[in-house]
N, C-alpha and C positions, 0 to 999 in steps of 0.2 A: 504494500500500500504506500510505503514511503517514496517509491519511485514514480508514482502516478503524476505528481506535479511536474517532475523533470521530463517525463514522457510527453506530457501535454505541451510543455515549452519547446522541446526539441522538435517534435513532429509538426507543431503549429508553425514554427520558424522555417523548417525545411519545406513545408508546403508552398511557401512564398518564393522559394528559389527554383521551382520547377518550370521556369520559363524555357520552353522548347522541349520539355519532357522530363521524365524522372532522372535520366542520366545527368541532367544539369545540376541536380542536388547531390550527386554521388560523392564528390570530394568533401563537402561539408558533412554529409551523413557519415562518412568514414571518420572524420575528425570527432564528431560528437558521440557517435554510438560505439566506436572502437577505442579511440584514444582518450576522450574525456570521461565518458561514463563507464566504459569497459563492459558494455552489455553483451558483446560478442567479439570474436576475433575478426581480423580482416579477411582471412580465408572463409570464415562463415558468411560474412557479408557478400563476398564475391559469389559464393555458392548460392546464396539466397537470390541474388540478382539474376544469376544464370537460370535458376529454376523458374523465376518469375517471367523470364522470356518465353518459356515453354507453356506455362499455365495460361488458361483463358482469363480474359479480363485485363485490367491494368497491371503492367509488370511491377508497379510500385506496391502491389499488395504484399511485397516482402516486408513491409513495415509491421504487418500483423504478427508474424513470428518474433520479430525483434521486440515488439511490445510485450508479447507473451513471455519471452525469456526474461525481460527486465522487470515485469510486474504482474505476471500471471494473466488469467483471462481478462481481468479488468485493465491491465496494461495493454493487451491486444486491442480491446475496444477503444481505449483512450488514444492509442496511436492511430487507429483507423479514423476516428472522428477528428482528431487534431490535424491529421495530414490532409484529408479530403474536404473537411468542412470549410476552412478559410478560403481555399481556392475555388470551391464551388460557389460560395457567396460572392467572392470578388469577381469571378467570371460572369456571374449573373448581372451584378451591378454595372460592371464596365461594359458588358455587351449591350445592355439597354441604353446606357449613356452614350456609347460609341455610335449607335445608330442615329441618335439625335444630333451628333456632330459630323454628319456626313459631308457637309459643305465647309467645315472648319478648315482653314488653310494649314494648320499645323498637323492635321491628322496624318497625311501622307508622310510627312517628315518623321513623325513618331514611329509609324509602321516600318519605315526604311531603317530607322535606328535600332529597332528591337530585333530585327532578323539577325544582324551580325552578333548581337549580344547572345542570342539563343545559340548560334553556332559556336561561339567562344565557350559558353558554359558547357555545351555538349562535348566539345573537344577536351576541355579540362576534365570532365567526368571520365571520358574514354582513357585519357592518359593516366588518371589516378587509378582506374581499375586495372589497366595494363601493367602497372608496377607490381601488382600482386598476382595477376593471372598469367602473365607471360614470364616464365622462369627458365627457359631453355629453348633449344632449337626446335624441339617437338611442339611445344605450345606456341612458339612464334609461327611455325608452319601452319598449325591449325588456324590461328588468327588470320594469317595472310590468305590462306585458302578460302576461308569464309568471306573475307572482304572481296577477293577476286570473283568468287561465284556470284555474290550479290551485285557487284558492279556489272557483270556480264549477262546475268540471267535473272528472270523473275522466279525465285524459289521461295517457298514458304520457310521463314526463319525457324519454325519449330522443327522442320526436317533437318536443318543444319545443326540445331542444338542436339537433337537425338543422335545424328551422325557423329558429332564431336564427342558425345558421351561414349559411344561405341568405340571410337578411335582411342579415347582416353583409357578405357578398360583394356583394350588390346595393347596399347603402348605402355601404360604404367602399371597394369595389373592391380594388385592390392596395395601397392606402395603408397606412401604419403608424400 
């Protein structure tokens, strides 16, 4: 129960960083959940994010097990509400307001400025995750292979996640 206020603060804050998607908040999520609060290890966070890519629904549902580990079932609910509540409300309010400002001269400038910020946040998340997920030639080859496949063909990412899991089992066996 003592972790609930921290869970609410952490995931409420992280929800506001997801400009461009959940990966945008990954570096700060790592800092807060792994380094500051020590609710899980970096390997566990990378694993949860990877599994979230395969599971149906938003990939950021990984926050539910983090909340559960930190504060039990109440922590899971707190993380879910804190993470999705603020952005849902903010999106609703800004969406309605944004329609009313269709002819506002600054609107296009704001939109053009937000796109590069989204890309920068996503790249920062990717590099942060890569530091923990790519640890040798084999894992670098898997990452490069997935990137090349996605750049060349329209493939369901879930198939690539499953394929990478099979390759991981064949390559690394039961080793850690």
